N, C-alpha and C positions, 0 to 999 in steps of 0.2 A: 290718369295714372296708367302706366303701361308696364308690361313685363313680356319677355320673349323667351323662346326656347328653340334650339336648333335640332333638327332631326335629319339624318341622312336620307337621300333618295337614290334609288338604284334602278338601272335599266340595262338591257342587253340587246344587241342587234345580231341577229341571225335571221331575224332581229327579235329581241325580247326586251321589254323595258319595265322597270319598277320605280316608283317614286315613293320614298318613305317620308312621312311628314315629321316635322320637328315643331310641335306646338309650343307656344309660350303663353303665359298668363300674367297679366299685369298685377294680379292680386297676390302672387307668391314669388318671393325673391329667392332664387336658388343659389346655394353655395355648396358645390360638390367637389371640392379639391380632393382630388383623389390619393550362550552358552553355559552359563552358570546361573544359579537361581537363588540368590538372596533376595527375598521378595518384599517389596513395599506393600504394606497391608491395604493400601487404597486400590491396588490393582486387582481386577477380578477376572482376568483371563483364565481360561480353563485348560487344558491339555498340554502336556510337554511334547515338543516336536519330535523328541526321540522315541516317544511311545512309552517311556518309563515313568513311574510315579516320582514326583518331586516332593521332598519334605520341605514345607515352608517353615523354617525355623523361627520366623517372626509372627506366625499365626497366633491367635488368641491363647490356645491351650498348649501348643507344642513346647514352648520354652518352659512353662511351668511344669509340664509333665516330665520333661527330661531332667530338670533340676530336682524335682521331688523324688525321682527315682535314682538320683545320683548318676544319671547317664551323662556321658561326656558330650555336652552340647557342642563343644568346639570341634569334636570329631565330625559331628553332623555338618557343621559349617565347612570344615576342611574338606570333607568328601565332595562337597559341591564347588568349593572355591579354590582351596589351597593347592596349587600345583608347584612343581619344582621350578627354580629360576629358569631352567632351560625351556620349560613350557611357555613361559612368558604370558600366560593367560591370553593367548592369541585366539580371538574368536572372530577375526575379520571375515572369514569365509563362512561363518555359521549364522544361521538365523537365530534371532532371539527366541528362546524357548518360551512357550506359554506357561502361565502359572495357574495353580489351583485357586478357586475362589476362596477368599478369606473374608471374615468380618471382624470389625474392630470393637472391642469393649473397653470401657474406661478401667474397670477392675478386671484384671486378667486372671485373678487367682481363685475365683469362686470354684470350689470343689476340686482344685488341682493339687492341693497340698493337704497333708494331715494337719490337724489342729496344732500339734506340737512344732510343726515346721513354719507356721505362719505367725507374723506379728503385725497387728494393726495398730499403728503408733499415732499418738495424739500429742505427745510432749517430747521435749528434747531428751529427757531421761529415758523415755521409752525407746527412742531411736538409737541412742548410744548403746543401751543394753542389748537391743536386738542385733545391732551391728557386730558386737563383740561376742555374740553367742553363736557358735558354729552349728548348733542344732537348728537355728533359724535359717531357712532357705528362701523365705519370701517376706519382704517388708513393704507394707502399704501405708502411705500417709492418709490420715483421716481429716486433716486440716493443714493449713500453713504452719510450719514449724521454724522457730528461730533458736539456734544453739548459742548459748553464752560464749563469749570469748574465753580462751584458755581452759576449755573443757578438758580436764586431765585424761578422761577415759578415751578421748580421740587422739591423744598423743601417739605417734607411730609406735613408740615402744610398748604401748598398752594394747595395741590392736591384736585381736585373736582371729581375724577374718582370714581363714585359710581354705575355705570351700566356696563353691559357687553360690551366688545370691542374686535374686531378682529384686530390684528396687523400683517399686511402682509409685510414681508421684500422684496418681489418681487425679491429675489436673491441678494439684496444689503446688506451692513453692516451698523451697528449703533454703534457709539462711544459715550457713555454717559458722558465722562469725569469723574468727581467724584460724579455724581448724581445717583439717583435711580428713578424708575418709581413706584409711590405709588398708591395703591388702598385704598379707604376709605370703611367703612362698606357699604354693598350693600343696595341700596334703592329700589331694584326690589322686586320680590315676596319673602315674608317671608319664612324662612326655615320651613319645616314641615316633620315630621317623621311618616310613615305609621305604625300604631299600630300592624298590622299583619305581614308585611314583614320586617319592620325596615328600609325601604328605605327612603332616604332623598331627598326632592325636594326643589326647590326654590334657592335663592341666585343669584349671578352673575358669569360670566365666562370670563376669559382672555384667548384668543386664539392667540398664537404666532406661526407663521410658515414662512418657506421659507426665512430664514436669512442666509447669508454667514458668518455673524459674529455679535455678540453683545458683547461689552466690557464696563467695568466701573472700576474705581480705588477705589470705595467706600469701606470702611472698617467698622468693628463693632465699635460702640461707646462704651466708657467705662461707668461703672455705670449701674444702674438698669433701667434707662430711656433713651430715645433718639432713634435714628434710628439704624437699623441693616444694615450691609454692604452687601446688596443684590441688584441685578439688578431690581428685582420686589419684592415689599413689600406690604403685607396686614397690614395696620398700624392702631393702636388704640391710639397711642400717650402716652401710659403709660408704655411701656416695649420694650426694644430693640429687643427682639425676638418674641414679640407678646405673646407667652406662653398662658397659659390657659385663661387669661381674654379676649383674642381675640375672637371675635364672630364667626370667621371661616365661613364667609358668601360668600367666593369666591372659585371658582375652577379655575385651570389653565390647559391649554392644550398646549404642545409644540410638534410641528411636523416639521421635516425636517429643523433643525436649527443646526448651528455650533457656539459654544461659547467658546472662549479661553480668559478668563477675569482675571484681577488681583484683581477683587473684592473678598470679602470674600465668597459670596454665589450667586447662581442664584436666588433663591427665599427665602424670609423670610415670609412664609405663614403658621404659626402655625395653627393647627386645620382646615387646608384647604386640599382639595383633588387636587393632581397634576397627570396629565396623560401625557405619552409620546407615540408618534406614529411616524412611518416612521423612518428615519435615523437621529439620534441625537447624537452629541458629545459635552459634556459640561465639561469644566475644570475651576476650580476656586481655590483660595488660601486656603480657609478653607472648611467647609462642602458645597458641591454644592447645597444641597437641605435642607431647613427647611420646613417641611410639616407635615400634620396630617395623610394622607394616600397617597399611590402612586400606580398608575396602569400603567403597561407597556402593551400596546395594542398588539393584535395579530400580529406576524411577525415583530414587531418593532425591530430595531437594535440600542441599546443605549449604549454609553460609558459615564460614570460619573466619573470624576477624580478630586482628590484633590492633590495639589502640596505639601501639608504638611501631616504628619501622623495623620490625623483627620478622623472621620467618614465620610461617603459619604451621607447617608440619616439620618438626625437628625429628628427622628419621634417625633414631639412635639404636643401631644394632650392629655395632662393631663385633666381628667374630674373631676374638683373640684366643679363643679356646675351642675345644672340640664339642662343648655342650650344645644342645639344641634348644630352641625356644619356639613359642607359638608363632613367632614372626620370622621364621627362617627364610621365607621368600624375600623379605625386606622390600616388597613391592608396594606401590600405590596403584590401586586398581579402581577405575570407574566402570561399573557394569552398565549394561545397556540402559539408556534413558536417564542416567543420573545427571543431575544439574548441580555443579559444585562451584562455589565462588570462594577463592582464597584471597583475602585482601587486607591491607593495612594502610596506615597514614604515612605519607601522602599518596600512596598508590591510588586511593580513592578518597575524595572529600566526604563521602558518605559512610566511611568506615564507622564513625560514630557521629551523632548529631552535635556533639560538643567538642570534638577533638580539634586542637589547634593545629595549624599547618606546620609541617616539618620541612625544613629546608633540604635541598638535594644533598647538601654536604653531610646531613645526618642520616642519610638513607642506609648506610652500611653496605655490606657486600653480599649478604646472603639473599637467596631468592626465596620464593614462597615455599618450596619444598627443598629442604637443606640437609646437608651432612651425608649420612651413610645410606642413601636410598638405592634400592634396586630399580628395576624398570618401572616407569610411570606409564600405565596403559589406559587409553581413553577409548572405550568400546562404542559400539553402534549407537548413534543418536545421543551419546553422552556429551556434556559440555564441561570443560575445565576452564574456568575464568580465573586468570591470574592478574590481580590488580595490586601491585606492591611497589613500595618506594624504591627497593633495591633492584627492581627488574623482575621479569617473569621467570626466567630459567637461568640457573648458574650451577656450577659444580665447585663453588668456592670452598677451599680448605677441606676437600674431601679426604677422609682418613686413609692412610696407606693400607689399612687392613681391608678396605673395601674398594679396590680399584675398579674402574669402568672396564667392562668387557664389550668390545665392539659388536654391534648387531650385524646380522648377515641379511643380504637381499637376494631372494630367489624368485624368479618369475614375476617381478614387479611388486613383491610383498616383502617387507622388512620384518624380521622376527628375531627373538633371542637376544643374547648378550646380557649385560647387566649395567644398570645405571643410565639407561637410555629412555627417551620419551617416544612412545609409539602410539599412533592414532589409528584405530581400526574402525573407520566409519563415523567417528565422533568429531569433536571440535576442540581445539585449543585456542583460547583468546587471551593473549598476553598484552598488557598495556601498562604504561606509566600513568601518572596523573594527567588527566586531560586539561587541567587548569594550571599546573605548575611544571615549569621546565625542569629537566633533570640532566645531570652530567653522568649518570650511571646508565650503561647500556641495558636494554630490556632483556637481551639474551647474550650470554657470553660464557666463555670457558676460561677460567682464570686459575687453573690448578695444575698446569703442567702435565707431567707424566702420569699422575694418579688418575686423571680423568681423560687422558689421551684416548682419542677414538670415540668419544661420546657422540651419540647420534640422536637427532630429532628426525623421526620418520613419519611421514604422512602417507599412510597406505591408501589404496583406492577408495574413493568416496569420502575421504576424510577432509577436514577443513582446518586451516591454519591462519590465524589472524594475529598480527603484531602491530601495535600502534605506539609510537614513541614521540613524546613531546620533548624533543632533544634540544639541548643547549649547545651552542658553538659547533665544534666539529665532531661531537660525540655521535657515533653511528647507532642505529637501532640494534643491529646484531654485530657482535665483534668476536671473531675467532682468533684475534691477534696472538694472545699469550697461551693458547692451548689448542691442541688438535681436536677438531670436531667436524661433524657433517650435518647438513640440513638436506634431507632427501624427500622429495615429494613425488610419489608415483600415482599418476592419474587422480589428482586431488579434485574434490568437488568444488572447492574454492580456496583461494589463498589471497592474502592482502598484507603486505609488509610496507608500512608507510611511516614517514617522518613528518609530523605535523608541526614541527618547531617553526617559529616565526622569525628565525634569523634572516637577515637580508640575503636574498638569493644571490648566488655567485656561481661562477664557472669553476671555482675551486673544487676539486674532486671530493675533498673531505667534508665540505659544508652540506648540511642537510642530507647526509648519506644514509641509506638504509642498511648498508653492509660493508664490513671490512673483513677480508679473508686473512689479513695478517701481513706483517713485514717480513718478507723472505730475502731481503738483500743481505742479511748477515750470514745466511747459510747455516742457521742454527741446527746442528745435527741431532739435538735432543728431541726435536719435533719430528718424530719418525713417521707419524701418521699424516696423510694428506688431508688438508682442510678442503671441504667440498660443499658446493652449493649446486644442487641438482634438481631439475624438474623434468618429468617425463609425461608425455601424453596429456598435454594441457594447453590452454590458451595462455599467452604471456604478453603482458603489456608493460612498457617501461616509461617512466616519467623523468625527464631530465631535471636536475636540481636548479636550473636557471630561473625557475619561477616557482612561487609558493603554490600549495594546493588550495584550491577554492572549493568551498562547501556550499551546496544549495540549501533550500528550505527543508528538504527531506533529510538533511544531515549526511548526504552523500557527496563525495568529491566529484566535481564536474570538470575540473581542469583536463583538457584532452591529453592523452598519452602522446609521447613523441615517437613511440614505436609500438606497433600492435601486430602480434602474430597469432594465428589461429591454428589450433590443433597441432602444436609442435610435438614431434615424436620424441625428441630428447634435447636437453640443454644441460651443460655442466660447466661450471667454473671451478677449477681446482688450483690449490696453492701448496707447494711442497717446499719444506725448509731444507731438504737434503739435496736438492738439485744443485748442480755446480754452476749453471748459467741462469740468468734472470729469465730468459725466454722459456726455459724448461720449468722454472718455478711456478709460473703463471700460465695456465692453459685454459682456453675457453673453446668449447666445441658445441655444435648444435646441428640437428638435422636441417635447420633453416639457417643457412650461412649468413644471411643478412642480419639475423638476430644476434649471432655470435659476433659479427663485426660491430654492431651497434653497442653491444656490451663491452667489448674490448676497447672501443674508442673512448669510453668514459671510465676507464679503470686506471688508477695511478700505480706507481711502483710498489706501494704498500698494500695493494689489493683493495683499496677503498673505491667503491663505485659511485659515480656522480649521478645517482638517481635518488630521488626522494620518495619514489614509490615503485614497487614491483607487484603486479596483481594479475590474477587469472580467475575467471569464472567459467567453468566448463558446463554451463547449464544451457538448456534450449531457450533461445531468445523468445520473448513475447512481444506482440505488437498491440497497441491500443489506438483506437481511432477517436480523434477529438476534433471539435470545430476550431477553425482558425481563419484569420485573414491576414494578408500581407499589406504592405504600404500602398499598393496600387488599388486596393479594394476598399469600399466604404465600410466603416465599422463604428458602432456606438456601444458595443457590448464586448468586454474582454473575457477571455477564458477564465480568469480568476473569479469573475462573478459566477460563472456557471459552476465552477468547482466548489465555490462556497455554498452554492445551493445543493451540492452533492456531498456535503460534509468533508470537503477538501480531499476527496478520494481521487488520487492522481491517476488511477486506472479506471475511473468511471466511464462506462460506455453509454450508448443511447443518448448522446448529446447533439447528434447531427440532425439538422432540420432541413426542410425544403426551402429555408431562407438562406442557406449557405451556398456560397459559390466556390468554397475551398474547404478542404479538411487538412488536418495534419495527422500523421502517424507519430506515435511515440514508442520508441523501441527500448525495451528493458532487457538487459543482458542477464540479470539475476539479482541477488540481494547480497549485501555485505553489512557488517556492523557499522552503524552510524557513529558519529562523533559524540556520543553520549554514553553514559555508563549502562551496564546491563540492567534488566528489570530484576532486582534482588528479591522481589516478592514471588515471582514465578520461576526465577532461575534462568529465564530465556535471555539471549542476547537481543539488544535493540537493533533490529535490522532496517536497512533502508534500500529502496530500489536503486540499482546501478543502471543509469541510462547510457545508451550509446551516444557517441559524439562525432564530431567531424572527422576524427582520425581513426574511428573504429572501422575495421574491415567487415563489411556485410556482404555476404555472397549474393543475396537476393532481397529485394523489397518490391512487393507488388500490391497495388491497391486496385480493386475492381468493384463493379456495381452489380447488385442482384436485380435491379430494376431494368426492365427491357428498354425503357426510353432514355437511359443514361449510357453514354459511351464508356468504354473501359478507360480506367485512369492509370496511366503508367508514369512513374517518376522519371525524370530525365536521366538520373543516374542513381547509384546505390550509396550515395553519401548522405550523411545526416548532420544536423547542427548540434551544438552543445545541448545537453539535457535531453537528448534522444529524439528531437523533433525533426520531422521532414514535412515540408509543405507539398500538398497535392492539390492542383486546381483543375477545374473543368477547362476544356480547350476554349470555350466561349465564356469569358469572365462576366458577361452580362446575363448568363443563364445560371440560376441556382440549381442545386441538386433537386431532382424531381422524384416524386413517388409514383409508382405505377398505377395506384388506385387512389381515390379520394380519401380512403380510410387509412392509408399508410400501411406499414408492416414490412415492406421490402426495403432493403438498405444497401450498405456498403460492406465489403469484406477486405481483409488484408492478410498477407503472410510475409514472414521474414525468415531468413536462414543465415547462419554463421558457420562456415565450413559445412560439415555434414549434418549439423543440428538445425532443426526447424523445418518449415514447409516452403515449397516453391509454387504450389498449385492452389489458387484461391478456392477451388471447388473441393479441396480435400477436407476430410473431417478434421476439425480442430482449428480451422481458419478463424481468425478473429472476425466477428460480425457485429455490426451496429445498425439498428433501424434508422431510417430517415423519418423523422417525426414530422407530421403535418402540423405546422403552426400558422399556415397562411389562411387568413379569413377570406370569405367570399368577396367579390367586388361589391362596392356599395350599390344599393338598390336604385332603381329609377321610379319616380312617381309619375303615374300616367293619368290619374284622375283624383279629384278631391270633391266629394259631395258633402252635404250638410252633416252627415253622421258617419261617414267613412272616408278613408284615404286608401287608394289602391295603387298598385304598380307592378313592375316586373323585377325578377331577380335571376341570377345566373343558375345554371343547372346544379351546382354543388350547394346551393343554399337550402337549408332544411326549414328554417323558421326566421321570422322577423319580429321585432318588438319595438315599441316607441317609448322614448323618454321625453319629458317636457321640462322646460325651464320657463315657468310662467312669467309674464311681464311683471317687472318689479321685484321678482324673487332672486335669491342668490344661489340656490342649490337645485340640482336636477332631481326629478322624481319619476318613478315608473308611471307611465300613463296607461299602458295596456299590457296584458299578459302576452307572451309569445304566441304568434299564430303561425300555422303550418303553411308552407309554400307548396302549391299544387300546380304542376305543369308550368312552372316558372312564374306563376301569378300569385299575388297576395292581396288581401284586403284587411285593413286594421280598423275596427270600430272606434269612433271618436265621440261616443255618447257624451253629451254635455257641451260639445262644441269647443272651438278654440277662439281665442280673442286676439285682437290686433296687438302685436308686440311679443306674443308667445314665440318661443323657439322650440322646435321639435327636431329630434334626431332619431333616425330609423336605423336600427342595428340588424345586420344580417348575420346569421350563424350557420355554420355547416355542421355535419354530423360525424366529425372525425375525432370525437371525444378524447380529451387528455387530462381529465380532472384529477387522475391519480398519479400522473407522472411528476417526478421531483423537479423537473425543469419547468419553470414558469416564465411567462413573458407578459409584458404590459397590455392589459385589456381593460375594458371599463368595469367589468364585474363578472368574474368567473365562478364565484361561489355558487355551488349547486347547479351550475350550468354544464352542459355537455357540448363540446365542439369549440371551434375557433370563431370568435366574434369580432366584427369591426371595432377598432379602437375608437375612443371618443375624439382623439386628436391624431393627426398623421404621425406615425410612429416608425422609427427605424429599429430593426432587430436583425442582428448578424449582418448579412449583406443585402437585406431586402428593406423596402419601405412600404408600409401598409397604410393606404389612404384612410382617412377618417370616415365614419359613418355619415350617410347622407344627412345634411343639416339644412333646415328651412327656418325662415323667420316669417311669421304671419303678420302681414302688413294690412290686410283687410279681409273681407269675406266674400269676394267674388273670385270664382276659380273655374277651371275647366271641369266640366262634368264628364266629358269623354273626349278623345282625340282620335284623329285619323291614324290608322295603323300603317298601311302600305298602299301607295297608289301604283297599281300594277297595270302596265299597258300591254302585257302579253308579249308574244314572239311573232315577228312579222318578217316577211321577205322584203328585201329592198328592190323596188322597181322604179323605172325612170318616169315617174309622174308624182304629182303632189298627192299626199294621203293624209287623212285625219283618223286618229284612233281614239276610242273612248277608254278611260280608265275602268278597270274591272270593278263593278259595284260590290261584289261579294268581299273582295280583299280590302276595299276602301274603308270600311267601318263608318263610324259616325263622329260628328264633332258637335259638342254642346257646351253651354255656359251655365253656371249656377250663381244666383245671387242669394247669399245667405243673410244679407241685411234685412232689416224690417222695412226698408224703404227702397224705392226704385232707383236704378242707375242707368245712365246712358252708356252704351257700349259701341265699340268699333272692332271690326276684324279685318286685318290687313295681311297680305302675303308678299314675301320677297324671295326671289330665287337666289340663293347664296352659292350654290354649286350647279352650273348648267347641266342639263341633260341633253346630250347630243349637240345641240346648238343653243345659242343664247335666247332664242325666241321660240323654241319648239313647244314649250308648255303654255297652254291657253286656258283661260277661264271664261265661262258663260254664266252670266248672272240670272238670266230668265230664259224661258222656253223660246227657241228660235232667235235668241239674242245673239249679239255680236261676240265672236271669240276674241278676247283681249289677252295679250301675252302677259305671263307672269315672268318678270325679269328682275334686274337688280334694283329697279325702282319699286318702292312700296306701292302695292296695288290695293285699293279699298275693295274688300270682298263684300261686306255687308255692314249694316249699322242698325241700331234700334234702341228702344228703351225696355228694360227688364224690370218687372214689378218685384217688390220685396218678397223674399221667401219663395222664389220661383226659379224655373230653369227654362231654357229655350234651345231647341234643336237648330243648329246653324247650317247643317248640310242636308236638310230635308229635301228629298226629291232629286238629289244630285245623281247624274249618270244613269237615269232610268232608260234613256235611249239616246240616239245621236243628236236629237234636237233639245234634250233636257238640259237644265243648268248643271254645271259640274266642271270636272277637270279633263282636258283633252290634250293629245299630242299631235302636232302638225309637222309632218316630214315633207320637205320640198325636194322636187327633182333636181333643183339647182345646187342643193347642199351635198357635201361629201360625207360619206359614212364609213365607219370601221366596224366590221362584224364583231360581235361578242357582247358580253354584259356591259351595260352602261348604267351609271349611277349619278344621282344628283341630290340636292337638298333644297327644301323649302322651309323658310322661317315663317311661322304663323304668329302674329301678334294680336293679343286681345287687350284692348284698352277700354277704360271706362271712367266715367265721372258720375258723382251723384246727380240725380235728376232734380230739376227745379221744384217739382211737385213732390217733395219728400213726404212719405207717409209715416205716420206715427213718430 
């Protein structure tokens, strides 16, 4: 039997020479393949920014105290909120004032009212009696209450409620049957209007809070008189909706209530002010609210839902007389941080869990906020979500008594006017059903002169999102039949898109986002110019020749056809009074190419052939991720890595020293995805917006923090769809390296778009990612195998080795030894108990670059509880690298090397013109021995073959005995020695070698006739140890 092993030999001539032995053993087979302050009670901020004390009218005790003392609570609210229409509640330039800390109690009345003012009710009779008793100012439910149908004392004609009252649900529910709770004209303080500020004081307040539910089946009566189908009604007795004859002497406050009612409305309170605070969800069959003005307090979270395709807020405050009301402002105001969703069917399929779909033809013409409304103001960080069948914004059939007054723009901020939508740092999100196509525009002005000059104004840092699932040629925004303006001044973000699935066409009207109107007729009644204006913003345009494609994030990834960065101004105007078509349609921009691109796709009717117009004026972000292209090997996709990182598309620290390429992913910002908002939190569902091949990037730079990696510079500043750009090392055979064996240094990147972003990778804020050390050490070399140990060498980064065994005849591997420490690149593993023929052993090397807590994993044999990278059990590809398997041996017998020669070093010598013989250095030579682990003797032979010559083919000589002949070691196998080795014994094979120039050993013979090249010289000797069992076997 025979086995062999090749070891390199090295020598140098200046001359110096070394010969490194490559021992082989027949007994082991080697396989080593390698502003205002209506406060949400949950808010606990402290101090007003003005330095003045703020009265929290919704704190535990304040309302009760004020009502108990007959104090005009509405005056307190008005002092903080109600401003004249001219003031417009414009708080765009103001910081949100801090609030006093408040605490919330379920029962707010304890100690706040006299005994005669309180009624703790447990039955329907108790409730009805208390409601009609004006001496009672506080009613608290003690349990759930159901009122029988046709309860006479709740008939509007029987109601005596003329003074303020607090209705505390105490966490219980109230079922009113088919009844309503009616308020009669207030008998408290007369309404008064301050001649300077326009603020309204006086009247009475209904304060309803902490109800798990309130329901009623009451419906609108037919005809012009009678009751309206509302849970709470301010009744005059001469009109079912109250309408303008109503004196409007009441205010209502709803806080922390849930109402899912079959009734037509929550309130029928025309010309009255209604305020929402805390967490409120209200669903009714028709319009949830009939009111004169509506306030959503700071940080309120409100869902108002109609199960029919009706308006949500019916703003009824026609001013046909000189009388004043609590809702004289007629405004809808979202204070800072309010999250408000106004929706119906099929504006959202989630309006109710059981609602049937409503066809687009049934959508009606009214928008979510309808009729005689003043300005709708969305303040800092507030969100107004409009998900309605009839579209988000319209001025349909606006009464002649409340015409729109055009807002004014000064210094880039739009304020004032009447009947306009103004966003001051907040967000409007208007959308049709995302699942049902509609023929009704999402935003339109269809009321001619009464609403002429209506404005939607997005002031600095405000956001405006409109999504239309449009059918046919219906645009998302249509100014055709009325004069209106959409003005965005330095918006934070805007996105107007048509997601209809009509066949793409070059027809201007198909899949259009906007039509400014048909001006060919020269209609002189349209005296106001229709305007679409964007200032100080990025602007991207998508031609309607292709549909918008959405990725897994819910974000549209179809590249824009035109992209402009930091546009100073853009305006498209349409005038019905101009005498020539050229003058009727005018497009101007500080970027002429943008104006040209817009004009080129605008038809004579003002319809633009774009299915998306978008801008995100945020600082772009860059993320660094692993990637390979088609020219590089790969067996692991990015999706696998992201799955291990919980699908976090921005996950960092995924780059390894097994990567030969990375990719940057560039995010421009976030926009609403193609799903409905989160109605539980009130937040819009946002998705990252990735750069793409047509996005204009000013700079993209990727660099390395590690000193041994060259800087990485992309060829250009273009990116692919979904924000990706590939960055490779210049040498595709070399993966990214870490500067130390323990990792920690990595890669950094910066991007910029216009003036936003970074251009210097050393700047604070540059994206950084570590290069993770996932590369295990090289497999170990076995140098000796004794009866009870196996030893070898390892690379410098190896910290420990361990041995696993697959015993002959077994099917599973098991640990054979605990890990042992590698010292000075040497290791020895005990093999107590010995090994048997047919056993397989595998020796695993581990480094000390620990990764046990990193979410990124890679295939190894067993990483549980271990620190560092370990050789895999089988050759494994990871990213762009291939890791060879751990050293694997099969035990075929028990005769093996005890020790092996290390280096045969002939030293350094001058070349002279004569023959010379040099002896190998004894100290560097080491020793060579054989071990017989059998219980019987074996015959052995030792041969040597020169596999790589050293200097010349016959320069290396062997002497077998003292003063013996020098025999060349060449390509022919040379018998070195032979013998018989007794069982359980060992023998030194190189004893006495190279003691002096006459001793046996290894020598080098340089001849004068040979040619030499100065410098290091190397060669290799293959040592072969063969053996057979002896004839005189013992035992």
